[in-house]
N, C-alpha and C positions, 0 to 999 in steps of 0.2 A: 455559543460559538463552537465551531467545529474546525479541526485542522485536517486537511486532506494532503497526504504525502505520497510521493512517488519514490520508491526505494529500489535500488539495484539489487537483483536477486543474487548476484555473485558475491558482492562485497558487503552489502547491507547498508551502504551509504545512502542518505537521502539526496535525491537529485532535484526534485521539485517540491514546492510546498505552497499551499494556499489556505488562508483562513476565511471561512464564510460564516454566515449566521447559522444557527442551529437548525433552521427549517429547510435548509438546502440538502437534498438527498445526495448520497455519495456518487451515484451513477451519473449525475448531471455534470460533474466537474472532472470526470475521468478522462475525457478526451484531451484536456489540457495537461494531464499528468503523463501521457504517453509520449516518449521521445521518438525521434526519427530512427534511431538504431534499435528500438525494441522490436523483438520478434514474437514474444509471448507475454501475455498479461495474466497475472494470477490475482484472484480476489475471492472474498467470501460471498455469501449468498446475497449481500446487499448490492452486488454489482451484476446480478442476473439481468439479461436483456441488453447488455451494452452493445452487442454486435447488431442489434436491430434498431438502435437509435439513429435519428436522422443524420447527425454529424458524423457518425461512424460509416454510414452507408455512402454518403457523398464524398468523403475523403478517401483517396486511393490507398494511402498508407494505413489508415485505421481499419479499412476493410480487409487488409491483408494480414493484420496482426492476429495471432492465434490467442483467443480468449479462453483461459482455463479457469472457469468460475465454479466454485463449490455449489453443490445442490443444498437445498434446505433439508434438514434431517428427516422430515416426514415424507420426502420424495424418494427415499431409497426403496428399491424393489425388494419384495419379500423373497427370501431364499430358504431352502430346507436346511436342516441341521447339519447334514453331511457335506453340503456344497461349500465351495470357497466363495466368499462374498467379494467379488472383484470390485464392485462399485465402492465399497467401504475402503478397500485397499488403495484405490485410485484417489479417493477423497482425502485419505490420510496423507498421501504423498503431496497432494496439492496444498493441504493445510500446512505442511511443514515448510513449504516455500513461502506461503502467505505470512507465516509467523515472523519472518525476517523484517517485515514492515512494522510489526508490533514491537520488536526488540528495541528499535530506536526510541520509541515512546517510553520504554522502561528506563533507558539511559537518561532521558530528559527528566523523568519523574524522580528517580532514585539518586542519580549522581548530581543533578543540578537543582533539585528541590522544587520543581515546577509541578506540584501536585494539584493545587487549586488555582483556577484562573480568576483573576480580578478583572472585571470588565472595565477597561479604561478607554474603550472605543476599539472598533475593529482594526483600524490601521495601527494603533499603538501596540495592541496585542500581537498583530501580525509581524511587526518589526521585531518584537521581543522573541517571537517564535523563530524567525529567520536566524537570529543570533544563537538561539538555543540549538537549532539543528546544525548550524555551522560548528558549534562547540562539540556537539555529539558526534559529528563526522570526524573531527580532530581526535576525540576520545577513542573512537573505534580504530583510527589510524594508529594511535599510540599503543592501544591494547594489542594490535596485530604486530607490533614491533617494527613498523615501517616509518619512514620519514617523508616529509613533503619534498617533491622534486623541484629544483630551481629551474625557472624558465630561461 
């Protein structure tokens, strides 16, 4: 089982989540994780080629989103000892934004004890993860010292 999550880069809150079987690649479900108000998408090297996929080319919004995907470490260009390695600097900045998506997984594992998945069926596990991510968003809200707004 895999859990694919869309996280807001500014706040760190999870806005979309989907549980799939483990043989589903990350890049295949990315188009469902992108919201209408997203202008840039950050991801690790598992998301390379997202802008070339058929669903991204056909959709007007997905084709206009700026995809900032990290390179694989072996793809970095070689530089001399005295030069500034701008590629590594850029990759480090992109990785710092990508790490916000991983932070919510840490909250679920450490604060709520969801370290080992028991396979109860994909739908039951997905429902449990929805509840965990909602609790994690509330935990982040409380840690920031903010309160829910009444509608």
